[in-house]
C-alpha positions as CSV (number, residue, x, y, z in Angstrom):
1,M,-79.4,-18.9,-33.9
2,A,-80.9,-17.1,-37.0
3,K,-78.6,-15.3,-39.3
4,T,-79.4,-11.6,-39.8
5,S,-78.4,-9.9,-43.0
6,P,-76.3,-6.7,-42.8
7,G,-79.2,-4.7,-44.2
8,E,-81.7,-6.0,-41.6
9,F,-79.1,-5.4,-38.8
10,I,-78.8,-1.8,-39.9
11,R,-82.6,-1.4,-39.9
12,Q,-82.7,-2.9,-36.4
13,V,-80.0,-0.6,-35.1
14,R,-81.8,2.5,-36.5
15,T,-85.1,1.4,-34.9
16,E,-83.4,1.0,-31.5
17,A,-81.5,4.3,-31.9
18,T,-84.8,6.1,-32.3
19,K,-85.8,4.8,-28.8
20,V,-82.8,6.5,-27.1
21,V,-83.8,9.4,-24.8
22,W,-80.9,11.9,-24.7
23,P,-80.5,14.1,-21.6
24,T,-81.2,17.8,-22.0
25,R,-78.5,20.4,-21.8
26,K,-79.6,21.3,-18.3
27,E,-79.5,17.7,-17.1
28,T,-76.0,17.3,-18.7
29,G,-74.8,20.4,-16.9
30,M,-76.2,19.4,-13.6
31,T,-74.7,15.9,-13.8
32,T,-71.3,17.5,-14.7
33,V,-71.4,19.8,-11.7
34,M,-72.4,16.9,-9.4
35,V,-69.5,14.8,-10.7
36,L,-67.0,17.6,-10.2
37,I,-68.3,18.2,-6.6
38,M,-68.1,14.5,-5.8
39,A,-64.5,14.3,-7.2
40,L,-63.5,17.3,-5.1
41,V,-65.1,15.9,-1.9
42,L,-63.5,12.5,-2.5
43,G,-60.1,14.1,-3.2
44,I,-60.3,16.0,0.1
45,F,-61.4,13.0,2.0
46,F,-58.6,10.8,0.7
47,F,-56.1,13.6,1.3
48,V,-57.1,13.8,4.9
49,V,-57.1,10.0,5.3
50,D,-53.6,9.8,3.8
51,L,-52.4,12.6,6.0
52,A,-53.7,10.8,9.1
53,F,-52.1,7.5,8.2
54,S,-48.9,9.3,7.4
55,Q,-48.9,10.8,10.9
56,I,-49.7,7.5,12.5
57,V,-46.8,5.7,10.7
58,K,-44.4,8.5,11.6
59,F,-45.5,8.2,15.2
60,L,-45.0,4.5,15.2
61,L,-41.6,4.7,13.6
62,S,-40.5,7.3,16.1
63,L,-41.4,4.8,18.9
64,I,-39.3,2.1,17.3
65,S,-36.3,4.3,16.7
66,G,-36.4,5.5,20.2
């Protein structure tokens, strides 16, 4: 493996950094909104699943206790 000098490394990093394509403000906003919507949908979904399992467990425990 060839050794790279710190100066050469910095030049390579700068060259690669110029190739980065940053999202626009609109793309960032849309992505943020989609993440918030998905978090809300998943939160509601897991709340309903947890509620259903809770009711099932309560029902099964009521059968055992008589």
